[in-house]
VEXVOKE-916328 format. One record per residue (C-alpha): chain; residue in three letters; x, z, y; residue number from 0. Coordinates in nm, 2 decimals, always signed. Layout:
BEGIN
chain|resn|east|up|north|resi
A|ala|X|Z|Y|NUM;
...
//
This chain:
BEGIN
chain|resn|east|up|north|resi
A|met|+1.35|-1.48|-1.40|0;
A|ser|+1.21|-1.23|-1.60|1;
A|val|+1.23|-0.90|-1.54|2;
A|thr|+1.39|-0.75|-1.89|3;
A|his|+1.40|-0.38|-2.04|4;
A|arg|+1.78|-0.42|-2.01|5;
A|glu|+1.71|-0.46|-1.60|6;
A|his|+1.50|-0.16|-1.53|7;
A|pro|+1.52|+0.09|-1.79|8;
A|gly|+1.33|+0.33|-1.59|9;
A|leu|+1.02|+0.14|-1.52|10;
A|pro|+0.74|+0.12|-1.82|11;
A|ser|+0.65|-0.21|-1.96|12;
A|pro|+0.34|-0.25|-1.73|13;
A|leu|+0.46|-0.19|-1.42|14;
A|arg|+0.79|-0.42|-1.47|15;
A|arg|+0.53|-0.71|-1.55|16;
A|asp|+0.34|-0.68|-1.25|17;
A|ile|+0.64|-0.64|-1.05|18;
A|asp|+0.77|-0.96|-1.24|19;
A|gln|+0.39|-1.14|-1.21|20;
A|ala|+0.41|-1.10|-0.84|21;
A|gly|+0.71|-1.33|-0.80|22;
A|tyr|+0.90|-1.18|-0.52|23;
A|tyr|+1.25|-1.11|-0.63|24;
A|pro|+1.17|-0.90|-0.93|25;
A|ala|+1.50|-0.79|-1.02|26;
A|phe|+1.53|-0.62|-0.62|27;
A|val|+1.22|-0.50|-0.64|28;
A|gly|+1.23|-0.37|-0.96|29;
A|asp|+1.56|-0.15|-0.86|30;
A|leu|+1.40|-0.06|-0.55|31;
A|val|+1.12|+0.10|-0.71|32;
A|ala|+1.30|+0.24|-1.02|33;
A|thr|+1.55|+0.41|-0.80|34;
A|gly|+1.28|+0.55|-0.59|35;
A|leu|+1.10|+0.70|-0.95|36;
A|gly|+1.42|+0.85|-1.04|37;
A|gly|+1.29|+0.83|-1.38|38;
A|glu|+0.97|+1.01|-1.30|39;
A|glu|+0.67|+0.94|-1.57|40;
A|val|+0.45|+0.68|-1.42|41;
A|leu|+0.07|+0.78|-1.42|42;
A|gly|-0.02|+0.48|-1.23|43;
A|his|+0.04|+0.19|-1.04|44;
A|leu|-0.06|-0.08|-0.79|45;
A|val|+0.15|-0.42|-0.70|46;
A|his|+0.05|-0.61|-0.43|47;
A|gln|+0.20|-0.97|-0.28|48;
A|glu|+0.12|-1.09|+0.05|49;
A|thr|+0.20|-1.40|+0.20|50;
A|ala|+0.15|-1.47|+0.60|51;
A|phe|+0.16|-1.77|+0.78|52;
A|asp|+0.27|-1.85|+1.14|53;
A|ala|+0.34|-2.17|+1.34|54;
A|glu|+0.71|-2.18|+1.18|55;
A|glu|+0.74|-2.01|+0.89|56;
A|ile|+0.59|-1.85|+0.58|57;
A|arg|+0.69|-1.46|+0.51|58;
A|arg|+0.60|-1.31|+0.19|59;
A|his|+0.57|-0.88|+0.14|60;
A|val|+0.51|-0.68|-0.18|61;
A|thr|+0.41|-0.33|-0.19|62;
A|val|+0.43|-0.13|-0.46|63;
A|leu|+0.24|+0.18|-0.53|64;
A|val|+0.33|+0.42|-0.82|65;
A|val|+0.17|+0.76|-0.91|66;
A|thr|+0.37|+1.03|-1.08|67;
A|pro|+0.26|+1.40|-1.16|68;
A|thr|+0.45|+1.49|-0.86|69;
A|arg|+0.45|+1.21|-0.61|70;
A|leu|+0.30|+0.92|-0.48|71;
A|leu|+0.57|+0.64|-0.44|72;
A|ala|+0.54|+0.35|-0.17|73;
A|ala|+0.81|+0.04|-0.23|74;
A|his|+0.76|-0.21|+0.04|75;
A|ala|+1.00|-0.53|+0.07|76;
A|asp|+1.00|-0.81|+0.34|77;
A|asp|+1.14|-1.15|+0.40|78;
A|his|+1.33|-1.22|+0.70|79;
A|thr|+1.46|-1.49|+0.88|80;
A|pro|+1.84|-1.55|+0.97|81;
A|asp|+1.93|-1.34|+1.23|82;
A|ala|+2.25|-1.09|+1.37|83;
A|his|+2.21|-0.92|+1.01|84;
A|ser|+2.24|-1.24|+0.79|85;
A|ala|+2.32|-1.60|+0.85|86;
A|thr|+2.08|-1.69|+0.58|87;
A|val|+1.77|-1.59|+0.46|88;
A|tyr|+1.71|-1.22|+0.35|89;
A|ala|+1.50|-0.93|+0.22|90;
A|ser|+1.49|-0.55|+0.30|91;
A|gly|+1.31|-0.30|+0.10|92;
A|ser|+1.23|+0.09|+0.14|93;
A|thr|+1.06|+0.34|-0.06|94;
A|glu|+0.87|+0.66|+0.02|95;
A|ala|+0.79|+0.95|-0.17|96;
A|val|+0.51|+1.18|-0.06|97;
A|pro|+0.41|+1.50|-0.30|98;
A|leu|+0.07|+1.47|-0.41|99;
A|ala|+0.00|+1.74|-0.21|100;
A|gln|+0.01|+1.59|+0.09|101;
A|val|-0.20|+1.29|+0.07|102;
A|arg|-0.51|+1.34|+0.29|103;
A|thr|-0.70|+1.07|+0.18|104;
A|val|-0.75|+0.78|-0.01|105;
A|val|-1.01|+0.55|+0.08|106;
A|leu|-1.22|+0.26|-0.12|107;
A|gln|-1.44|+0.01|+0.07|108;
A|his|-1.63|-0.21|-0.14|109;
A|met|-1.79|-0.55|-0.02|110;
A|val|-2.02|-0.68|-0.28|111;
A|val|-2.25|-1.01|-0.20|112;
A|asp|-2.60|-1.03|-0.28|113;
A|pro|-2.64|-0.63|-0.39|114;
A|ala|-3.00|-0.70|-0.48|115;
A|lys|-2.85|-0.86|-0.80|116;
A|tyr|-2.58|-0.63|-0.83|117;
A|arg|-2.51|-0.44|-1.18|118;
A|ala|-2.35|-0.16|-1.27|119;
A|gly|-2.00|-0.26|-1.37|120;
A|asp|-2.00|-0.57|-1.23|121;
A|gly|-1.71|-0.48|-0.92|122;
A|pro|-1.67|-0.55|-0.58|123;
A|arg|-1.58|-0.91|-0.48|124;
A|glu|-1.37|-0.75|-0.20|125;
A|leu|-1.13|-0.40|-0.19|126;
A|thr|-0.98|-0.24|+0.08|127;
A|leu|-0.77|+0.06|-0.02|128;
A|thr|-0.64|+0.30|+0.24|129;
A|ile|-0.43|+0.62|+0.16|130;
A|gly|-0.35|+0.80|+0.45|131;
A|trp|-0.07|+1.14|+0.44|132;
A|gly|+0.02|+1.20|+0.76|133;
A|ser|+0.37|+1.18|+0.73|134;
A|val|+0.43|+0.99|+1.05|135;
A|gln|+0.17|+1.08|+1.38|136;
A|arg|+0.13|+0.82|+1.70|137;
A|ile|-0.03|+0.87|+2.01|138;
A|asp|-0.18|+0.60|+2.14|139;
A|leu|-0.19|+0.62|+2.55|140;
A|glu|-0.37|+0.40|+2.79|141;
A|pro|-0.52|+0.45|+3.16|142;
A|ala|-0.81|+0.64|+3.19|143;
A|val|-1.13|+0.51|+3.37|144;
A|cys|-1.43|+0.66|+3.51|145;
A|ala|-1.83|+0.48|+3.51|146;
A|asp|-1.76|+0.28|+3.84|147;
A|pro|-1.62|-0.03|+3.81|148;
A|gln|-1.52|-0.04|+4.18|149;
A|cys|-1.30|+0.30|+4.16|150;
A|glu|-0.95|+0.28|+4.21|151;
A|ala|-0.84|+0.66|+4.18|152;
A|asp|-0.62|+0.72|+3.94|153;
A|his|-0.75|+0.92|+3.66|154;
A|gly|-0.46|+0.97|+3.44|155;
A|tyr|-0.41|+0.89|+3.12|156;
A|thr|-0.65|+0.89|+2.78|157;
A|gly|-0.47|+0.87|+2.41|158;
A|ala|-0.60|+0.92|+2.02|159;
A|met|-0.34|+1.07|+1.80|160;
A|ser|-0.36|+0.86|+1.45|161;
A|thr|-0.12|+0.87|+1.13|162;
A|asp|+0.01|+0.58|+0.94|163;
A|asp|-0.08|+0.50|+0.66|164;
A|ile|-0.11|+0.22|+0.38|165;
A|val|-0.41|-0.05|+0.40|166;
A|ile|-0.41|-0.25|+0.08|167;
A|arg|-0.74|-0.56|+0.10|168;
A|ile|-0.78|-0.74|-0.25|169;
A|ser|-1.04|-1.02|-0.26|170;
A|ala|-1.16|-1.13|-0.61|171;
A|glu|-1.18|-1.51|-0.42|172;
A|ala|-0.82|-1.50|-0.34|173;
A|glu|-0.64|-1.28|-0.61|174;
A|gly|-0.90|-1.24|-0.88|175;
A|gly|-1.13|-0.99|-1.06|176;
A|asp|-0.87|-0.85|-1.23|177;
A|ala|-0.62|-0.72|-0.92|178;
A|val|-0.95|-0.58|-0.75|179;
A|ala|-1.01|-0.39|-1.11|180;
A|ala|-0.62|-0.32|-1.09|181;
A|ala|-0.69|-0.15|-0.73|182;
A|thr|-0.99|+0.03|-0.84|183;
A|glu|-0.84|+0.20|-1.13|184;
A|phe|-0.50|+0.30|-0.92|185;
A|ala|-0.77|+0.49|-0.67|186;
A|arg|-0.93|+0.66|-0.95|187;
A|val|-0.59|+0.78|-1.13|188;
A|leu|-0.45|+0.88|-0.72|189;
A|ala|-0.76|+1.04|-0.64|190;
A|ala|-0.76|+1.24|-1.01|191;
A|ala|-0.39|+1.32|-0.98|192;
A|thr|-0.44|+1.45|-0.58|193;
A|gly|-0.74|+1.64|-0.69|194;
A|gln|-0.54|+1.81|-0.98|195;
A|gln|-0.22|+1.94|-0.72|196;
A|leu|-0.54|+2.11|-0.50|197;
A|arg|-0.69|+2.26|-0.84|198;
A|thr|-0.35|+2.38|-0.90|199;
A|ala|-0.25|+2.50|-0.58|200;
A|ala|-0.59|+2.71|-0.55|201;
A|leu|-0.50|+2.90|-0.89|202;
//
Protein backbone atom coordinates (compact mmCIF):
# COMPACT_ATOMS: atom_id res chain seq x y z
CA MET A 1 0.00 0.00 0.00
CA SER A 2 1.37 3.39 -0.93
CA VAL A 3 1.55 6.33 1.44
CA THR A 4 -0.37 9.23 -0.06
CA HIS A 5 -0.53 12.96 0.57
CA ARG A 6 -4.05 12.60 1.99
CA GLU A 7 -2.96 9.98 4.52
CA HIS A 8 -0.03 11.93 5.94
CA PRO A 9 -0.35 15.63 5.04
CA GLY A 10 2.21 16.56 7.71
CA LEU A 11 5.05 14.65 6.05
CA PRO A 12 7.12 15.90 3.09
CA SER A 13 7.15 13.73 -0.03
CA PRO A 14 10.72 12.34 0.37
CA LEU A 15 9.98 11.17 3.92
CA ARG A 16 6.64 9.62 2.90
CA ARG A 17 8.36 7.86 0.00
CA ASP A 18 11.11 6.37 2.18
CA ILE A 19 8.62 5.18 4.81
CA ASP A 20 6.60 3.54 2.04
CA GLN A 21 9.65 1.91 0.46
CA ALA A 22 10.77 0.47 3.81
CA GLY A 23 7.64 -1.66 3.61
CA TYR A 24 6.97 -1.84 7.34
CA TYR A 25 3.29 -0.95 7.88
CA PRO A 26 3.79 2.43 6.18
CA ALA A 27 0.36 3.81 7.13
CA PHE A 28 1.03 3.09 10.82
CA VAL A 29 4.60 4.39 10.75
CA GLY A 30 3.56 7.48 8.79
CA ASP A 31 0.92 8.35 11.39
CA LEU A 32 3.45 7.76 14.17
CA VAL A 33 6.00 10.14 12.65
CA ALA A 34 3.44 12.77 11.62
CA THR A 35 2.07 12.92 15.17
CA GLY A 36 5.56 13.28 16.63
CA LEU A 37 6.48 16.05 14.20
CA GLY A 38 3.40 18.13 14.88
CA GLY A 39 3.72 19.92 11.54
CA GLU A 40 7.29 21.15 12.12
CA GLU A 41 9.60 21.63 9.14
CA VAL A 42 11.77 18.64 8.20
CA LEU A 43 15.44 19.39 7.51
CA GLY A 44 16.55 15.79 7.02
CA HIS A 45 15.48 12.23 7.72
CA LEU A 46 16.66 8.63 7.78
CA VAL A 47 14.47 5.52 7.57
CA HIS A 48 16.09 2.22 8.52
CA GLN A 49 14.27 -1.11 8.49
CA GLU A 50 15.82 -4.22 10.05
CA THR A 51 14.80 -7.87 10.02
CA ALA A 52 15.94 -10.21 12.80
CA PHE A 53 15.80 -14.00 12.57
CA ASP A 54 15.72 -16.49 15.42
CA ALA A 55 14.93 -20.19 15.67
CA GLU A 56 11.17 -19.77 15.59
CA GLU A 57 10.21 -16.46 14.02
CA ILE A 58 11.10 -13.40 11.98
CA ARG A 59 10.87 -9.99 13.63
CA ARG A 60 10.91 -6.66 11.84
CA HIS A 61 11.80 -3.27 13.25
CA VAL A 62 11.91 0.19 11.73
CA THR A 63 13.60 3.35 12.98
CA VAL A 64 12.77 6.77 11.55
CA LEU A 65 15.00 9.70 12.50
CA VAL A 66 13.94 13.23 11.60
CA VAL A 67 15.79 16.52 12.11
CA THR A 68 13.73 19.70 12.45
CA PRO A 69 14.99 23.23 13.18
CA THR A 70 14.55 22.57 16.91
CA ARG A 71 14.40 18.82 17.53
CA LEU A 72 15.60 15.34 16.70
CA LEU A 73 12.62 13.00 16.45
CA ALA A 74 13.30 9.28 16.92
CA ALA A 75 10.42 6.96 16.01
CA HIS A 76 10.55 3.18 16.49
CA ALA A 77 8.09 0.45 15.55
CA ASP A 78 8.37 -3.27 16.27
CA ASP A 79 6.62 -6.55 15.51
CA HIS A 80 5.24 -8.63 18.38
CA THR A 81 4.01 -12.20 18.48
CA PRO A 82 0.66 -13.02 20.11
CA ASP A 83 0.73 -12.60 23.88
CA ALA A 84 -1.43 -11.40 26.77
CA HIS A 85 -2.03 -8.11 24.93
CA SER A 86 -3.25 -9.57 21.65
CA ALA A 87 -4.31 -12.92 20.26
CA THR A 88 -2.74 -12.04 16.91
CA VAL A 89 0.53 -10.56 15.70
CA TYR A 90 0.67 -6.84 16.45
CA ALA A 91 2.98 -3.84 16.16
CA SER A 92 3.88 -1.14 18.66
CA GLY A 93 5.46 2.24 18.07
CA SER A 94 6.98 5.07 20.06
CA THR A 95 8.44 8.50 19.41
CA GLU A 96 10.93 10.57 21.36
CA ALA A 97 11.55 14.23 20.59
CA VAL A 98 14.94 15.50 21.74
CA PRO A 99 15.81 19.23 21.67
CA LEU A 100 18.83 19.70 19.40
CA ALA A 101 20.67 21.43 22.23
CA GLN A 102 20.58 18.13 24.15
CA VAL A 103 22.18 16.02 21.42
CA ARG A 104 25.63 15.25 22.83
CA THR A 105 27.29 13.09 20.20
CA VAL A 106 26.96 12.25 16.52
CA VAL A 107 29.47 9.53 15.67
CA LEU A 108 30.06 8.08 12.20
CA GLN A 109 32.22 4.98 11.89
CA HIS A 110 33.32 4.27 8.32
CA MET A 111 34.58 0.97 6.92
CA VAL A 112 36.20 0.76 3.48
CA VAL A 113 37.55 -2.22 1.57
CA ASP A 114 41.05 -2.05 0.06
CA PRO A 115 41.76 1.49 1.31
CA ALA A 116 44.84 1.84 -0.92
CA LYS A 117 42.46 1.98 -3.90
CA TYR A 118 39.98 4.34 -2.26
CA ARG A 119 39.23 7.49 -4.23
CA ALA A 120 37.66 10.69 -2.95
CA GLY A 121 33.89 10.39 -3.11
CA ASP A 122 33.79 6.57 -3.21
CA GLY A 123 32.06 6.41 0.17
CA PRO A 124 32.32 3.65 2.79
CA ARG A 125 31.16 0.08 2.29
CA GLU A 126 29.71 0.08 5.78
CA LEU A 127 28.63 2.89 8.05
CA THR A 128 27.69 2.89 11.73
CA LEU A 129 25.82 5.96 12.98
CA THR A 130 25.65 6.55 16.73
CA ILE A 131 23.60 9.39 18.23
CA GLY A 132 23.65 10.08 21.95
CA TRP A 133 21.71 12.61 23.97
CA GLY A 134 21.94 11.31 27.52
CA SER A 135 18.22 11.35 28.18
CA VAL A 136 18.46 8.01 29.98
CA GLN A 137 21.42 6.89 32.05
CA ARG A 138 22.09 3.38 33.27
CA ILE A 139 24.64 1.91 35.65
CA ASP A 140 25.98 -1.57 34.89
CA LEU A 141 27.30 -3.20 38.08
CA GLU A 142 29.41 -6.31 38.52
CA PRO A 143 31.37 -7.78 41.43
CA ALA A 144 34.81 -6.19 41.80
CA VAL A 145 37.83 -8.50 41.77
CA CYS A 146 41.51 -8.13 42.56
CA ALA A 147 44.59 -9.39 40.73
CA ASP A 148 44.86 -12.52 42.93
CA PRO A 149 42.82 -15.31 41.28
CA GLN A 150 42.74 -17.19 44.62
CA CYS A 151 41.36 -14.27 46.61
CA GLU A 152 37.90 -14.87 48.04
CA ALA A 153 37.48 -11.52 49.81
CA ASP A 154 34.49 -9.32 49.10
CA HIS A 155 35.73 -6.34 47.10
CA GLY A 156 32.31 -4.79 46.63
CA TYR A 157 31.07 -3.79 43.21
CA THR A 158 32.39 -1.86 40.27
CA GLY A 159 30.26 -0.23 37.65
CA ALA A 160 30.09 2.08 34.70
CA MET A 161 27.52 4.75 33.95
CA SER A 162 26.52 5.11 30.33
CA THR A 163 23.82 6.83 28.34
CA ASP A 164 21.33 5.20 26.04
CA ASP A 165 21.78 6.10 22.42
CA ILE A 166 20.76 5.04 18.94
CA VAL A 167 23.09 2.90 16.86
CA ILE A 168 22.30 2.22 13.20
CA ARG A 169 24.54 0.06 11.03
CA ILE A 170 24.15 0.21 7.26
CA SER A 171 26.02 -1.98 4.79
CA ALA A 172 26.36 -1.26 1.09
CA GLU A 173 26.34 -5.02 0.40
CA ALA A 174 23.06 -5.58 2.23
CA GLU A 175 21.21 -2.31 1.66
CA GLY A 176 22.97 -0.65 -1.26
CA GLY A 177 25.23 2.34 -1.71
CA ASP A 178 22.27 4.74 -1.76
CA ALA A 179 21.35 3.72 1.79
CA VAL A 180 24.89 4.42 2.98
CA ALA A 181 24.87 7.78 1.21
CA ALA A 182 21.51 8.66 2.78
CA ALA A 183 22.82 7.88 6.26
CA THR A 184 25.92 9.98 5.63
CA GLU A 185 23.80 12.92 4.46
CA PHE A 186 21.49 12.60 7.47
CA ALA A 187 24.47 12.70 9.83
CA ARG A 188 25.74 15.81 8.05
CA VAL A 189 22.37 17.55 8.43
CA LEU A 190 22.11 16.59 12.10
CA ALA A 191 25.66 17.75 12.84
CA ALA A 192 25.00 21.07 11.10
CA ALA A 193 21.73 21.58 12.99
CA THR A 194 23.26 20.82 16.39
CA GLY A 195 26.21 23.07 15.57
CA GLN A 196 23.84 25.90 14.72
CA GLN A 197 22.09 25.42 18.06
CA LEU A 198 25.41 25.69 19.89
CA ARG A 199 26.36 28.85 18.00
CA THR A 200 22.99 30.42 18.73
CA ALA A 201 23.25 29.56 22.43
CA ALA A 202 26.70 31.16 22.59
CA LEU A 203 25.45 34.54 21.32
